[in-house]
C-alpha positions as CSV (number, residue, x, y, z in Angstrom):
1,M,3.6,-2.3,10.0
2,G,6.1,0.1,8.7
3,M,8.5,-1.8,7.2
4,L,5.8,-4.0,5.4
5,V,4.7,-0.5,4.0
6,L,8.5,0.9,3.1
7,T,8.6,-2.6,1.4
8,L,5.4,-2.8,-0.9
9,T,6.1,0.9,-1.8
10,H,9.2,0.6,-3.0
11,L,8.5,-3.2,-4.8
12,M,5.6,-1.1,-6.7
13,L,7.5,1.7,-7.6
14,V,9.9,-0.1,-10.1
15,T,6.4,-1.3,-11.6
16,E,5.4,-0.5,-15.0
17,F,1.8,1.0,-13.5
18,P,1.5,4.8,-14.5
19,V,3.4,7.4,-12.2
20,R,0.4,9.1,-11.1
21,L,-0.8,5.8,-9.6
22,K,2.0,4.9,-8.0
23,I,2.3,8.2,-6.5
24,W,-1.0,8.2,-4.8
25,L,-1.3,4.9,-3.8
26,S,2.0,5.5,-2.2
27,G,0.8,8.5,-0.5
28,L,-2.4,6.8,0.8
29,T,-0.5,4.3,2.2
30,Y,1.8,6.3,4.1
31,G,-0.8,8.9,4.8
32,A,-3.2,5.7,6.5
33,A,-0.7,4.4,8.1
34,L,0.2,7.3,10.0
35,A,-3.2,8.2,10.8
36,D,-3.1,4.3,12.2
37,E,-0.5,5.0,14.2
38,T,-1.5,8.6,15.7
39,G,-5.6,7.2,15.9
40,G,-4.4,5.2,18.8
41,W,-2.5,7.8,20.8
42,L,-5.6,10.4,19.9
43,V,-8.3,7.3,21.4
44,R,-6.1,7.6,24.7
45,F,-5.3,10.9,25.3
46,V,-7.5,13.6,23.6
47,A,-11.1,11.8,23.3
48,P,-12.6,8.3,23.1
49,L,-14.3,9.3,20.0
50,F,-11.1,9.2,17.9
51,A,-12.0,5.2,17.6
52,Y,-13.6,6.1,14.6
53,F,-10.9,7.9,13.1
54,K,-8.7,4.6,13.6
55,I,-11.3,2.2,12.7
56,A,-11.3,4.3,9.4
57,A,-7.8,4.3,9.1
58,Y,-7.1,0.9,9.6
59,V,-9.2,-0.2,6.9
60,V,-7.8,2.5,4.5
61,L,-4.5,1.0,5.3
62,E,-5.6,-2.5,4.2
63,L,-7.2,-1.8,1.5
64,S,-4.2,-0.1,0.2
65,L,-1.8,-2.8,1.0
66,A,-4.3,-5.0,-0.7
67,A,-3.9,-3.0,-3.9
68,L,-0.3,-2.7,-3.3
69,L,-0.1,-6.7,-3.1
70,V,-2.2,-7.1,-6.0
71,I,-0.1,-4.8,-8.5
72,V,3.2,-5.8,-7.5
73,I,1.9,-9.9,-7.6
74,T,0.3,-8.5,-11.1
75,T,3.5,-7.4,-12.1
76,L,5.6,-10.7,-11.2
77,I,2.9,-12.7,-13.1
78,R,3.2,-10.5,-16.3
79,A,6.9,-10.8,-15.9
80,R,7.1,-14.2,-15.5
81,A,4.6,-14.5,-18.8
82,R,7.0,-12.6,-20.8
83,M,10.1,-15.0,-19.6
84,S,8.5,-18.1,-20.5
85,K,7.8,-17.1,-24.3
86,P,9.9,-18.6,-26.5
87,S,11.8,-16.0,-27.9
88,H,12.0,-16.0,-31.8
89,E,15.3,-14.6,-33.1
């Protein structure tokens, strides 16, 4: 999961979206990934009630990964549309 998060956030950083959005979304993604990993350890070694924390972290991680995918795909589609336009020189 770590390589996926790292790759998608780096791809998102080269898009034309606002810097504030990039920082917020990458921080949210890394935080959710860290919380998801820690949640398993908390459930096992601290208390079973941390399972709710793990579920919430997983949902936030998946939603943030989906947002990263949408941003990267949108940027690729826009770039392709710009490339296929005939240039009027």
